PyMOL Python script that loads the backbone (N, CA, C, O; Angstrom):
from pymol import cmd

cmd.read_pdbstr("""\
ATOM      1  N   MET A   1      11.305 -21.435 -29.560  1.00  0.00           N
ATOM      2  CA  MET A   1      10.294 -21.337 -28.518  1.00  0.00           C
ATOM      3  C   MET A   1      10.453 -19.979 -27.824  1.00  0.00           C
ATOM      4  O   MET A   1      11.570 -19.560 -27.524  1.00  0.00           O
ATOM      5  N   ALA A   2       9.354 -19.310 -27.575  1.00  0.00           N
ATOM      6  CA  ALA A   2       9.388 -17.987 -26.951  1.00  0.00           C
ATOM      7  C   ALA A   2       9.689 -18.097 -25.462  1.00  0.00           C
ATOM      8  O   ALA A   2       9.279 -19.048 -24.797  1.00  0.00           O
ATOM      9  N   GLU A   3      10.417 -17.098 -24.950  1.00  0.00           N
ATOM     10  CA  GLU A   3      10.708 -17.065 -23.519  1.00  0.00           C
ATOM     11  C   GLU A   3       9.462 -16.668 -22.752  1.00  0.00           C
ATOM     12  O   GLU A   3       8.678 -15.847 -23.226  1.00  0.00           O
ATOM     13  N   PRO A   4       9.267 -17.251 -21.553  1.00  0.00           N
ATOM     14  CA  PRO A   4       8.116 -16.843 -20.758  1.00  0.00           C
ATOM     15  C   PRO A   4       8.271 -15.379 -20.349  1.00  0.00           C
ATOM     16  O   PRO A   4       9.378 -14.902 -20.100  1.00  0.00           O
ATOM     17  N   LEU A   5       7.154 -14.687 -20.285  1.00  0.00           N
ATOM     18  CA  LEU A   5       7.172 -13.286 -19.872  1.00  0.00           C
ATOM     19  C   LEU A   5       7.621 -13.175 -18.427  1.00  0.00           C
ATOM     20  O   LEU A   5       7.152 -13.906 -17.555  1.00  0.00           O
ATOM     21  N   LYS A   6       8.530 -12.255 -18.192  1.00  0.00           N
ATOM     22  CA  LYS A   6       8.997 -12.023 -16.831  1.00  0.00           C
ATOM     23  C   LYS A   6       8.093 -10.966 -16.204  1.00  0.00           C
ATOM     24  O   LYS A   6       8.012  -9.838 -16.690  1.00  0.00           O
ATOM     25  N   THR A   7       7.429 -11.334 -15.142  1.00  0.00           N
ATOM     26  CA  THR A   7       6.570 -10.376 -14.469  1.00  0.00           C
ATOM     27  C   THR A   7       7.383  -9.661 -13.405  1.00  0.00           C
ATOM     28  O   THR A   7       8.013 -10.288 -12.554  1.00  0.00           O
ATOM     29  N   GLU A   8       7.359  -8.343 -13.469  1.00  0.00           N
ATOM     30  CA  GLU A   8       8.081  -7.554 -12.488  1.00  0.00           C
ATOM     31  C   GLU A   8       7.306  -7.514 -11.192  1.00  0.00           C
ATOM     32  O   GLU A   8       6.077  -7.457 -11.178  1.00  0.00           O
ATOM     33  N   LYS A   9       8.049  -7.545 -10.108  1.00  0.00           N
ATOM     34  CA  LYS A   9       7.431  -7.444  -8.794  1.00  0.00           C
ATOM     35  C   LYS A   9       6.900  -6.015  -8.636  1.00  0.00           C
ATOM     36  O   LYS A   9       7.621  -5.056  -8.910  1.00  0.00           O
ATOM     37  N   PRO A  10       5.650  -5.865  -8.198  1.00  0.00           N
ATOM     38  CA  PRO A  10       5.111  -4.507  -8.033  1.00  0.00           C
ATOM     39  C   PRO A  10       5.909  -3.746  -6.972  1.00  0.00           C
ATOM     40  O   PRO A  10       6.486  -4.349  -6.068  1.00  0.00           O
ATOM     41  N   PRO A  11       5.936  -2.428  -7.090  1.00  0.00           N
ATOM     42  CA  PRO A  11       6.666  -1.639  -6.093  1.00  0.00           C
ATOM     43  C   PRO A  11       6.129  -1.887  -4.689  1.00  0.00           C
ATOM     44  O   PRO A  11       4.948  -2.177  -4.501  1.00  0.00           O
ATOM     45  N   SER A  12       7.012  -1.770  -3.716  1.00  0.00           N
ATOM     46  CA  SER A  12       6.608  -1.978  -2.324  1.00  0.00           C
ATOM     47  C   SER A  12       5.707  -0.838  -1.858  1.00  0.00           C
ATOM     48  O   SER A  12       5.651   0.224  -2.479  1.00  0.00           O
ATOM     49  N   PHE A  13       5.013  -1.078  -0.764  1.00  0.00           N
ATOM     50  CA  PHE A  13       4.167  -0.049  -0.156  1.00  0.00           C
ATOM     51  C   PHE A  13       4.998   1.185   0.161  1.00  0.00           C
ATOM     52  O   PHE A  13       4.576   2.312  -0.098  1.00  0.00           O
ATOM     53  N   GLU A  14       6.180   0.965   0.721  1.00  0.00           N
ATOM     54  CA  GLU A  14       7.046   2.078   1.107  1.00  0.00           C
ATOM     55  C   GLU A  14       7.487   2.896  -0.114  1.00  0.00           C
ATOM     56  O   GLU A  14       7.549   4.124  -0.051  1.00  0.00           O
ATOM     57  N   THR A  15       7.791   2.216  -1.214  1.00  0.00           N
ATOM     58  CA  THR A  15       8.172   2.901  -2.451  1.00  0.00           C
ATOM     59  C   THR A  15       7.016   3.740  -2.974  1.00  0.00           C
ATOM     60  O   THR A  15       7.193   4.903  -3.336  1.00  0.00           O
ATOM     61  N   ASN A  16       5.826   3.136  -3.010  1.00  0.00           N
ATOM     62  CA  ASN A  16       4.639   3.861  -3.471  1.00  0.00           C
ATOM     63  C   ASN A  16       4.333   5.057  -2.576  1.00  0.00           C
ATOM     64  O   ASN A  16       4.000   6.134  -3.073  1.00  0.00           O
ATOM     65  N   LEU A  17       4.440   4.880  -1.284  1.00  0.00           N
ATOM     66  CA  LEU A  17       4.144   5.958  -0.349  1.00  0.00           C
ATOM     67  C   LEU A  17       5.159   7.093  -0.492  1.00  0.00           C
ATOM     68  O   LEU A  17       4.798   8.268  -0.427  1.00  0.00           O
ATOM     69  N   SER A  18       6.417   6.740  -0.685  1.00  0.00           N
ATOM     70  CA  SER A  18       7.451   7.747  -0.878  1.00  0.00           C
ATOM     71  C   SER A  18       7.187   8.553  -2.152  1.00  0.00           C
ATOM     72  O   SER A  18       7.310   9.778  -2.149  1.00  0.00           O
ATOM     73  N   ARG A  19       6.827   7.871  -3.228  1.00  0.00           N
ATOM     74  CA  ARG A  19       6.523   8.561  -4.488  1.00  0.00           C
ATOM     75  C   ARG A  19       5.289   9.444  -4.316  1.00  0.00           C
ATOM     76  O   ARG A  19       5.253  10.563  -4.826  1.00  0.00           O
ATOM     77  N   LEU A  20       4.289   8.952  -3.609  1.00  0.00           N
ATOM     78  CA  LEU A  20       3.073   9.732  -3.362  1.00  0.00           C
ATOM     79  C   LEU A  20       3.410  10.997  -2.578  1.00  0.00           C
ATOM     80  O   LEU A  20       2.877  12.067  -2.871  1.00  0.00           O
ATOM     81  N   ASP A  21       4.276  10.884  -1.599  1.00  0.00           N
ATOM     82  CA  ASP A  21       4.710  12.045  -0.820  1.00  0.00           C
ATOM     83  C   ASP A  21       5.409  13.059  -1.722  1.00  0.00           C
ATOM     84  O   ASP A  21       5.188  14.263  -1.598  1.00  0.00           O
ATOM     85  N   SER A  22       6.243  12.572  -2.618  1.00  0.00           N
ATOM     86  CA  SER A  22       6.947  13.440  -3.558  1.00  0.00           C
ATOM     87  C   SER A  22       5.956  14.174  -4.466  1.00  0.00           C
ATOM     88  O   SER A  22       6.123  15.361  -4.746  1.00  0.00           O
ATOM     89  N   ILE A  23       4.939  13.466  -4.918  1.00  0.00           N
ATOM     90  CA  ILE A  23       3.923  14.067  -5.785  1.00  0.00           C
ATOM     91  C   ILE A  23       3.179  15.172  -5.046  1.00  0.00           C
ATOM     92  O   ILE A  23       2.935  16.242  -5.603  1.00  0.00           O
ATOM     93  N   VAL A  24       2.824  14.915  -3.809  1.00  0.00           N
ATOM     94  CA  VAL A  24       2.112  15.929  -3.013  1.00  0.00           C
ATOM     95  C   VAL A  24       2.965  17.187  -2.897  1.00  0.00           C
ATOM     96  O   VAL A  24       2.458  18.297  -3.057  1.00  0.00           O
ATOM     97  N   ARG A  25       4.254  17.021  -2.620  1.00  0.00           N
ATOM     98  CA  ARG A  25       5.138  18.184  -2.507  1.00  0.00           C
ATOM     99  C   ARG A  25       5.206  18.955  -3.823  1.00  0.00           C
ATOM    100  O   ARG A  25       5.215  20.186  -3.823  1.00  0.00           O
ATOM    101  N   GLN A  26       5.253  18.232  -4.945  1.00  0.00           N
ATOM    102  CA  GLN A  26       5.302  18.892  -6.249  1.00  0.00           C
ATOM    103  C   GLN A  26       3.998  19.636  -6.537  1.00  0.00           C
ATOM    104  O   GLN A  26       4.017  20.735  -7.091  1.00  0.00           O
ATOM    105  N   LEU A  27       2.871  19.039  -6.161  1.00  0.00           N
ATOM    106  CA  LEU A  27       1.578  19.677  -6.402  1.00  0.00           C
ATOM    107  C   LEU A  27       1.407  20.956  -5.579  1.00  0.00           C
ATOM    108  O   LEU A  27       0.609  21.822  -5.936  1.00  0.00           O
ATOM    109  N   GLU A  28       2.145  21.071  -4.495  1.00  0.00           N
ATOM    110  CA  GLU A  28       2.060  22.255  -3.645  1.00  0.00           C
ATOM    111  C   GLU A  28       2.888  23.430  -4.185  1.00  0.00           C
ATOM    112  O   GLU A  28       2.804  24.540  -3.660  1.00  0.00           O
ATOM    113  N   GLU A  29       3.688  23.186  -5.233  1.00  0.00           N
ATOM    114  CA  GLU A  29       4.497  24.250  -5.820  1.00  0.00           C
ATOM    115  C   GLU A  29       3.593  25.242  -6.545  1.00  0.00           C
ATOM    116  O   GLU A  29       2.746  24.831  -7.338  1.00  0.00           O
ATOM    117  N   PRO A  30       3.756  26.544  -6.289  1.00  0.00           N
ATOM    118  CA  PRO A  30       2.859  27.539  -6.879  1.00  0.00           C
ATOM    119  C   PRO A  30       3.021  27.717  -8.387  1.00  0.00           C
ATOM    120  O   PRO A  30       2.069  28.129  -9.049  1.00  0.00           O
ATOM    121  N   ASP A  31       4.184  27.422  -8.949  1.00  0.00           N
ATOM    122  CA  ASP A  31       4.435  27.658 -10.379  1.00  0.00           C
ATOM    123  C   ASP A  31       4.233  26.416 -11.239  1.00  0.00           C
ATOM    124  O   ASP A  31       4.667  26.390 -12.391  1.00  0.00           O
ATOM    125  N   LEU A  32       3.597  25.407 -10.711  1.00  0.00           N
ATOM    126  CA  LEU A  32       3.413  24.148 -11.442  1.00  0.00           C
ATOM    127  C   LEU A  32       2.419  24.345 -12.591  1.00  0.00           C
ATOM    128  O   LEU A  32       1.292  24.787 -12.365  1.00  0.00           O
ATOM    129  N   PRO A  33       2.832  24.018 -13.833  1.00  0.00           N
ATOM    130  CA  PRO A  33       1.908  24.138 -14.966  1.00  0.00           C
ATOM    131  C   PRO A  33       0.714  23.183 -14.810  1.00  0.00           C
ATOM    132  O   PRO A  33       0.843  22.102 -14.235  1.00  0.00           O
ATOM    133  N   LEU A  34      -0.418  23.589 -15.317  1.00  0.00           N
ATOM    134  CA  LEU A  34      -1.658  22.822 -15.174  1.00  0.00           C
ATOM    135  C   LEU A  34      -1.513  21.401 -15.717  1.00  0.00           C
ATOM    136  O   LEU A  34      -1.920  20.446 -15.055  1.00  0.00           O
ATOM    137  N   GLU A  35      -0.947  21.251 -16.897  1.00  0.00           N
ATOM    138  CA  GLU A  35      -0.823  19.913 -17.496  1.00  0.00           C
ATOM    139  C   GLU A  35       0.015  18.995 -16.620  1.00  0.00           C
ATOM    140  O   GLU A  35      -0.334  17.829 -16.433  1.00  0.00           O
ATOM    141  N   LYS A  36       1.110  19.506 -16.086  1.00  0.00           N
ATOM    142  CA  LYS A  36       1.966  18.704 -15.195  1.00  0.00           C
ATOM    143  C   LYS A  36       1.208  18.366 -13.913  1.00  0.00           C
ATOM    144  O   LYS A  36       1.319  17.251 -13.401  1.00  0.00           O
ATOM    145  N   ALA A  37       0.442  19.318 -13.395  1.00  0.00           N
ATOM    146  CA  ALA A  37      -0.354  19.086 -12.187  1.00  0.00           C
ATOM    147  C   ALA A  37      -1.365  17.968 -12.416  1.00  0.00           C
ATOM    148  O   ALA A  37      -1.569  17.122 -11.546  1.00  0.00           O
ATOM    149  N   LEU A  38      -1.995  17.965 -13.586  1.00  0.00           N
ATOM    150  CA  LEU A  38      -2.972  16.906 -13.892  1.00  0.00           C
ATOM    151  C   LEU A  38      -2.298  15.545 -13.999  1.00  0.00           C
ATOM    152  O   LEU A  38      -2.838  14.547 -13.521  1.00  0.00           O
ATOM    153  N   GLN A  39      -1.131  15.496 -14.620  1.00  0.00           N
ATOM    154  CA  GLN A  39      -0.394  14.228 -14.728  1.00  0.00           C
ATOM    155  C   GLN A  39      -0.019  13.710 -13.341  1.00  0.00           C
ATOM    156  O   GLN A  39      -0.184  12.527 -13.044  1.00  0.00           O
ATOM    157  N   LEU A  40       0.482  14.605 -12.500  1.00  0.00           N
ATOM    158  CA  LEU A  40       0.868  14.211 -11.144  1.00  0.00           C
ATOM    159  C   LEU A  40      -0.354  13.764 -10.340  1.00  0.00           C
ATOM    160  O   LEU A  40      -0.284  12.795  -9.583  1.00  0.00           O
ATOM    161  N   TYR A  41      -1.460  14.465 -10.506  1.00  0.00           N
ATOM    162  CA  TYR A  41      -2.688  14.108  -9.784  1.00  0.00           C
ATOM    163  C   TYR A  41      -3.142  12.703 -10.177  1.00  0.00           C
ATOM    164  O   TYR A  41      -3.498  11.900  -9.315  1.00  0.00           O
ATOM    165  N   GLU A  42      -3.130  12.408 -11.476  1.00  0.00           N
ATOM    166  CA  GLU A  42      -3.532  11.074 -11.948  1.00  0.00           C
ATOM    167  C   GLU A  42      -2.616   9.998 -11.378  1.00  0.00           C
ATOM    168  O   GLU A  42      -3.086   8.959 -10.914  1.00  0.00           O
ATOM    169  N   GLU A  43      -1.307  10.246 -11.414  1.00  0.00           N
ATOM    170  CA  GLU A  43      -0.363   9.277 -10.862  1.00  0.00           C
ATOM    171  C   GLU A  43      -0.577   9.110  -9.359  1.00  0.00           C
ATOM    172  O   GLU A  43      -0.526   7.998  -8.834  1.00  0.00           O
ATOM    173  N   GLY A  44      -0.814  10.222  -8.680  1.00  0.00           N
ATOM    174  CA  GLY A  44      -1.064  10.175  -7.240  1.00  0.00           C
ATOM    175  C   GLY A  44      -2.302   9.372  -6.891  1.00  0.00           C
ATOM    176  O   GLY A  44      -2.299   8.607  -5.926  1.00  0.00           O
ATOM    177  N   MET A  45      -3.357   9.542  -7.669  1.00  0.00           N
ATOM    178  CA  MET A  45      -4.585   8.788  -7.409  1.00  0.00           C
ATOM    179  C   MET A  45      -4.351   7.286  -7.613  1.00  0.00           C
ATOM    180  O   MET A  45      -4.853   6.463  -6.847  1.00  0.00           O
ATOM    181  N   ARG A  46      -3.584   6.943  -8.654  1.00  0.00           N
ATOM    182  CA  ARG A  46      -3.270   5.522  -8.895  1.00  0.00           C
ATOM    183  C   ARG A  46      -2.443   4.966  -7.741  1.00  0.00           C
ATOM    184  O   ARG A  46      -2.711   3.869  -7.252  1.00  0.00           O
ATOM    185  N   LEU A  47      -1.448   5.717  -7.313  1.00  0.00           N
ATOM    186  CA  LEU A  47      -0.616   5.275  -6.197  1.00  0.00           C
ATOM    187  C   LEU A  47      -1.425   5.150  -4.917  1.00  0.00           C
ATOM    188  O   LEU A  47      -1.217   4.223  -4.135  1.00  0.00           O
ATOM    189  N   SER A  48      -2.342   6.074  -4.702  1.00  0.00           N
ATOM    190  CA  SER A  48      -3.199   6.027  -3.519  1.00  0.00           C
ATOM    191  C   SER A  48      -4.042   4.746  -3.518  1.00  0.00           C
ATOM    192  O   SER A  48      -4.174   4.080  -2.491  1.00  0.00           O
ATOM    193  N   ARG A  49      -4.605   4.416  -4.673  1.00  0.00           N
ATOM    194  CA  ARG A  49      -5.386   3.167  -4.789  1.00  0.00           C
ATOM    195  C   ARG A  49      -4.494   1.947  -4.549  1.00  0.00           C
ATOM    196  O   ARG A  49      -4.889   1.007  -3.860  1.00  0.00           O
ATOM    197  N   ASP A  50      -3.279   1.971  -5.128  1.00  0.00           N
ATOM    198  CA  ASP A  50      -2.350   0.856  -4.942  1.00  0.00           C
ATOM    199  C   ASP A  50      -1.988   0.688  -3.469  1.00  0.00           C
ATOM    200  O   ASP A  50      -1.967  -0.431  -2.956  1.00  0.00           O
ATOM    201  N   CYS A  51      -1.705   1.799  -2.790  1.00  0.00           N
ATOM    202  CA  CYS A  51      -1.361   1.746  -1.362  1.00  0.00           C
ATOM    203  C   CYS A  51      -2.534   1.200  -0.551  1.00  0.00           C
ATOM    204  O   CYS A  51      -2.345   0.369   0.338  1.00  0.00           O
ATOM    205  N   GLN A  52      -3.740   1.665  -0.856  1.00  0.00           N
ATOM    206  CA  GLN A  52      -4.923   1.188  -0.136  1.00  0.00           C
ATOM    207  C   GLN A  52      -5.097  -0.320  -0.338  1.00  0.00           C
ATOM    208  O   GLN A  52      -5.410  -1.046   0.605  1.00  0.00           O
ATOM    209  N   LYS A  53      -4.894  -0.777  -1.559  1.00  0.00           N
ATOM    210  CA  LYS A  53      -5.010  -2.209  -1.859  1.00  0.00           C
ATOM    211  C   LYS A  53      -3.954  -3.002  -1.087  1.00  0.00           C
ATOM    212  O   LYS A  53      -4.246  -4.061  -0.532  1.00  0.00           O
ATOM    213  N   GLN A  54      -2.717  -2.477  -1.057  1.00  0.00           N
ATOM    214  CA  GLN A  54      -1.654  -3.160  -0.332  1.00  0.00           C
ATOM    215  C   GLN A  54      -1.959  -3.223   1.162  1.00  0.00           C
ATOM    216  O   GLN A  54      -1.685  -4.235   1.807  1.00  0.00           O
ATOM    217  N   LEU A  55      -2.517  -2.163   1.710  1.00  0.00           N
ATOM    218  CA  LEU A  55      -2.885  -2.163   3.129  1.00  0.00           C
ATOM    219  C   LEU A  55      -3.986  -3.183   3.415  1.00  0.00           C
ATOM    220  O   LEU A  55      -3.937  -3.897   4.416  1.00  0.00           O
ATOM    221  N   GLU A  56      -4.982  -3.245   2.524  1.00  0.00           N
ATOM    222  CA  GLU A  56      -6.068  -4.206   2.709  1.00  0.00           C
ATOM    223  C   GLU A  56      -5.554  -5.636   2.631  1.00  0.00           C
ATOM    224  O   GLU A  56      -5.985  -6.496   3.399  1.00  0.00           O
ATOM    225  N   GLU A  57      -4.628  -5.895   1.702  1.00  0.00           N
ATOM    226  CA  GLU A  57      -4.054  -7.233   1.583  1.00  0.00           C
ATOM    227  C   GLU A  57      -3.235  -7.583   2.830  1.00  0.00           C
ATOM    228  O   GLU A  57      -3.293  -8.709   3.323  1.00  0.00           O
ATOM    229  N   ALA A  58      -2.481  -6.619   3.326  1.00  0.00           N
ATOM    230  CA  ALA A  58      -1.676  -6.859   4.527  1.00  0.00           C
ATOM    231  C   ALA A  58      -2.572  -7.135   5.728  1.00  0.00           C
ATOM    232  O   ALA A  58      -2.291  -8.027   6.529  1.00  0.00           O
ATOM    233  N   GLU A  59      -3.639  -6.374   5.849  1.00  0.00           N
ATOM    234  CA  GLU A  59      -4.563  -6.570   6.966  1.00  0.00           C
ATOM    235  C   GLU A  59      -5.162  -7.972   6.928  1.00  0.00           C
ATOM    236  O   GLU A  59      -5.339  -8.612   7.965  1.00  0.00           O
ATOM    237  N   GLY A  60      -5.471  -8.440   5.722  1.00  0.00           N
ATOM    238  CA  GLY A  60      -6.033  -9.779   5.582  1.00  0.00           C
ATOM    239  C   GLY A  60      -5.044 -10.874   5.958  1.00  0.00           C
ATOM    240  O   GLY A  60      -5.449 -11.979   6.319  1.00  0.00           O
ATOM    241  N   ARG A  61      -3.745 -10.574   5.876  1.00  0.00           N
ATOM    242  CA  ARG A  61      -2.721 -11.577   6.189  1.00  0.00           C
ATOM    243  C   ARG A  61      -2.282 -11.556   7.643  1.00  0.00           C
ATOM    244  O   ARG A  61      -1.631 -12.484   8.123  1.00  0.00           O
ATOM    245  N   VAL A  62      -2.642 -10.502   8.326  1.00  0.00           N
ATOM    246  CA  VAL A  62      -2.197 -10.371   9.717  1.00  0.00           C
ATOM    247  C   VAL A  62      -2.888 -11.427  10.577  1.00  0.00           C
ATOM    248  O   VAL A  62      -4.107 -11.597  10.532  1.00  0.00           O
ATOM    249  N   GLU A  63      -2.094 -12.110  11.340  1.00  0.00           N
ATOM    250  CA  GLU A  63      -2.639 -13.091  12.280  1.00  0.00           C
ATOM    251  C   GLU A  63      -2.014 -12.853  13.648  1.00  0.00           C
ATOM    252  O   GLU A  63      -0.835 -12.520  13.770  1.00  0.00           O
ATOM    253  N   ILE A  64      -2.817 -13.029  14.640  1.00  0.00           N
ATOM    254  CA  ILE A  64      -2.329 -12.911  16.002  1.00  0.00           C
ATOM    255  C   ILE A  64      -2.105 -14.317  16.541  1.00  0.00           C
ATOM    256  O   ILE A  64      -2.979 -15.179  16.448  1.00  0.00           O
ATOM    257  N   LEU A  65      -0.943 -14.530  17.095  1.00  0.00           N
ATOM    258  CA  LEU A  65      -0.678 -15.831  17.712  1.00  0.00           C
ATOM    259  C   LEU A  65      -1.040 -15.740  19.188  1.00  0.00           C
ATOM    260  O   LEU A  65      -0.608 -14.831  19.897  1.00  0.00           O
ATOM    261  N   ARG A  66      -1.813 -16.667  19.619  1.00  0.00           N
ATOM    262  CA  ARG A  66      -2.150 -16.671  21.053  1.00  0.00           C
ATOM    263  C   ARG A  66      -1.809 -18.034  21.628  1.00  0.00           C
ATOM    264  O   ARG A  66      -1.891 -19.062  20.956  1.00  0.00           O
ATOM    265  N   LYS A  67      -1.435 -18.003  22.859  1.00  0.00           N
ATOM    266  CA  LYS A  67      -1.024 -19.223  23.531  1.00  0.00           C
ATOM    267  C   LYS A  67      -2.260 -19.987  24.000  1.00  0.00           C
ATOM    268  O   LYS A  67      -3.112 -19.446  24.705  1.00  0.00           O
ATOM    269  N   LYS A  68      -2.339 -21.219  23.606  1.00  0.00           N
ATOM    270  CA  LYS A  68      -3.423 -22.089  24.040  1.00  0.00           C
ATOM    271  C   LYS A  68      -2.929 -22.954  25.188  1.00  0.00           C
ATOM    272  O   LYS A  68      -1.732 -23.010  25.472  1.00  0.00           O
ATOM    273  N   THR A  69      -3.851 -23.616  25.833  1.00  0.00           N
ATOM    274  CA  THR A  69      -3.499 -24.539  26.897  1.00  0.00           C
ATOM    275  C   THR A  69      -2.486 -25.540  26.375  1.00  0.00           C
ATOM    276  O   THR A  69      -2.652 -26.077  25.279  1.00  0.00           O
ATOM    277  N   GLY A  70      -1.459 -25.792  27.132  1.00  0.00           N
ATOM    278  CA  GLY A  70      -0.411 -26.720  26.723  1.00  0.00           C
ATOM    279  C   GLY A  70       0.731 -26.016  26.005  1.00  0.00           C
ATOM    280  O   GLY A  70       1.675 -26.676  25.571  1.00  0.00           O
ATOM    281  N   GLY A  71       0.670 -24.686  25.866  1.00  0.00           N
ATOM    282  CA  GLY A  71       1.757 -23.934  25.268  1.00  0.00           C
ATOM    283  C   GLY A  71       1.795 -23.941  23.753  1.00  0.00           C
ATOM    284  O   GLY A  71       2.752 -23.437  23.164  1.00  0.00           O
ATOM    285  N   GLN A  72       0.769 -24.503  23.097  1.00  0.00           N
ATOM    286  CA  GLN A  72       0.760 -24.557  21.643  1.00  0.00           C
ATOM    287  C   GLN A  72       0.349 -23.195  21.077  1.00  0.00           C
ATOM    288  O   GLN A  72      -0.617 -22.587  21.538  1.00  0.00           O
ATOM    289  N   MET A  73       1.086 -22.731  20.084  1.00  0.00           N
ATOM    290  CA  MET A  73       0.774 -21.468  19.435  1.00  0.00           C
ATOM    291  C   MET A  73      -0.119 -21.751  18.235  1.00  0.00           C
ATOM    292  O   MET A  73       0.204 -22.603  17.408  1.00  0.00           O
ATOM    293  N   VAL A  74      -1.231 -21.049  18.135  1.00  0.00           N
ATOM    294  CA  VAL A  74      -2.139 -21.235  17.006  1.00  0.00           C
ATOM    295  C   VAL A  74      -2.475 -19.875  16.393  1.00  0.00           C
ATOM    296  O   VAL A  74      -2.644 -18.888  17.109  1.00  0.00           O
ATOM    297  N   PRO A  75      -2.569 -19.833  15.066  1.00  0.00           N
ATOM    298  CA  PRO A  75      -2.930 -18.570  14.433  1.00  0.00           C
ATOM    299  C   PRO A  75      -4.400 -18.246  14.666  1.00  0.00           C
ATOM    300  O   PRO A  75      -5.252 -19.134  14.704  1.00  0.00           O
ATOM    301  N   GLU A  76      -4.673 -16.973  14.819  1.00  0.00           N
ATOM    302  CA  GLU A  76      -6.044 -16.511  15.004  1.00  0.00           C
ATOM    303  C   GLU A  76      -6.234 -15.302  14.098  1.00  0.00           C
ATOM    304  O   GLU A  76      -5.373 -14.423  14.083  1.00  0.00           O
ATOM    305  N   PRO A  77      -7.326 -15.223  13.342  1.00  0.00           N
ATOM    306  CA  PRO A  77      -7.532 -14.081  12.449  1.00  0.00           C
ATOM    307  C   PRO A  77      -7.489 -12.762  13.209  1.00  0.00           C
ATOM    308  O   PRO A  77      -7.961 -12.664  14.342  1.00  0.00           O
ATOM    309  N   PHE A  78      -6.922 -11.764  12.574  1.00  0.00           N
ATOM    310  CA  PHE A  78      -6.822 -10.431  13.158  1.00  0.00           C
ATOM    311  C   PHE A  78      -8.195  -9.767  13.160  1.00  0.00           C
ATOM    312  O   PHE A  78      -8.879  -9.725  12.137  1.00  0.00           O
ATOM    313  N   GLN A  79      -8.583  -9.254  14.307  1.00  0.00           N
ATOM    314  CA  GLN A  79      -9.835  -8.527  14.440  1.00  0.00           C
ATOM    315  C   GLN A  79      -9.514  -7.143  14.977  1.00  0.00           C
ATOM    316  O   GLN A  79      -9.222  -6.998  16.164  1.00  0.00           O
ATOM    317  N   PRO A  80      -9.563  -6.109  14.115  1.00  0.00           N
ATOM    318  CA  PRO A  80      -9.220  -4.779  14.592  1.00  0.00           C
ATOM    319  C   PRO A  80     -10.190  -4.300  15.661  1.00  0.00           C
ATOM    320  O   PRO A  80     -11.380  -4.614  15.635  1.00  0.00           O
ATOM    321  N   ASP A  81      -9.651  -3.529  16.604  1.00  0.00           N
ATOM    322  CA  ASP A  81     -10.466  -2.969  17.677  1.00  0.00           C
ATOM    323  C   ASP A  81     -11.227  -1.788  17.129  1.00  0.00           C
ATOM    324  O   ASP A  81     -10.621  -0.759  16.830  1.00  0.00           O
ATOM    325  N   LYS A  82     -12.529  -1.898  16.988  1.00  0.00           N
ATOM    326  CA  LYS A  82     -13.364  -0.847  16.397  1.00  0.00           C
ATOM    327  C   LYS A  82     -13.410   0.405  17.267  1.00  0.00           C
ATOM    328  O   LYS A  82     -13.707   1.484  16.756  1.00  0.00           O
ATOM    329  N   SER A  83     -13.127   0.299  18.556  1.00  0.00           N
ATOM    330  CA  SER A  83     -13.214   1.448  19.454  1.00  0.00           C
ATOM    331  C   SER A  83     -12.076   2.437  19.264  1.00  0.00           C
ATOM    332  O   SER A  83     -12.156   3.560  19.763  1.00  0.00           O
ATOM    333  N   GLU A  84     -10.994   2.044  18.539  1.00  0.00           N
ATOM    334  CA  GLU A  84      -9.860   2.923  18.338  1.00  0.00           C
ATOM    335  C   GLU A  84     -10.100   3.941  17.247  1.00  0.00           C
ATOM    336  O   GLU A  84      -9.320   4.886  17.128  1.00  0.00           O
ATOM    337  N   SER A  85     -11.137   3.796  16.447  1.00  0.00           N
ATOM    338  CA  SER A  85     -11.395   4.696  15.317  1.00  0.00           C
ATOM    339  C   SER A  85     -11.782   6.064  15.763  1.00  0.00           C
ATOM    340  O   SER A  85     -12.031   6.936  14.931  1.00  0.00           O
TER     341      SER A  85
END
""", "prot")
cmd.dss("prot")
cmd.show_as("cartoon", "prot")
cmd.util.cbc("prot")
cmd.orient("prot")
């Protein structure tokens, strides 16, 4: 019987952001060959999309707890303040 496929946990937001920062620094190097620059750019774009997706998922999970009458804590969906933009 075949073993079930082990799915690796995707990299954390912090890991992706750190790698993206590293890519940006490399792309700023003046002697970077074009082919390497294109590879880094493609990886950076993928990481950027992954980070954006992770942020959107986190935002969807954020809940604010507010105290109701009687001291009971209830979850309330997060509503970002549009005036801060």
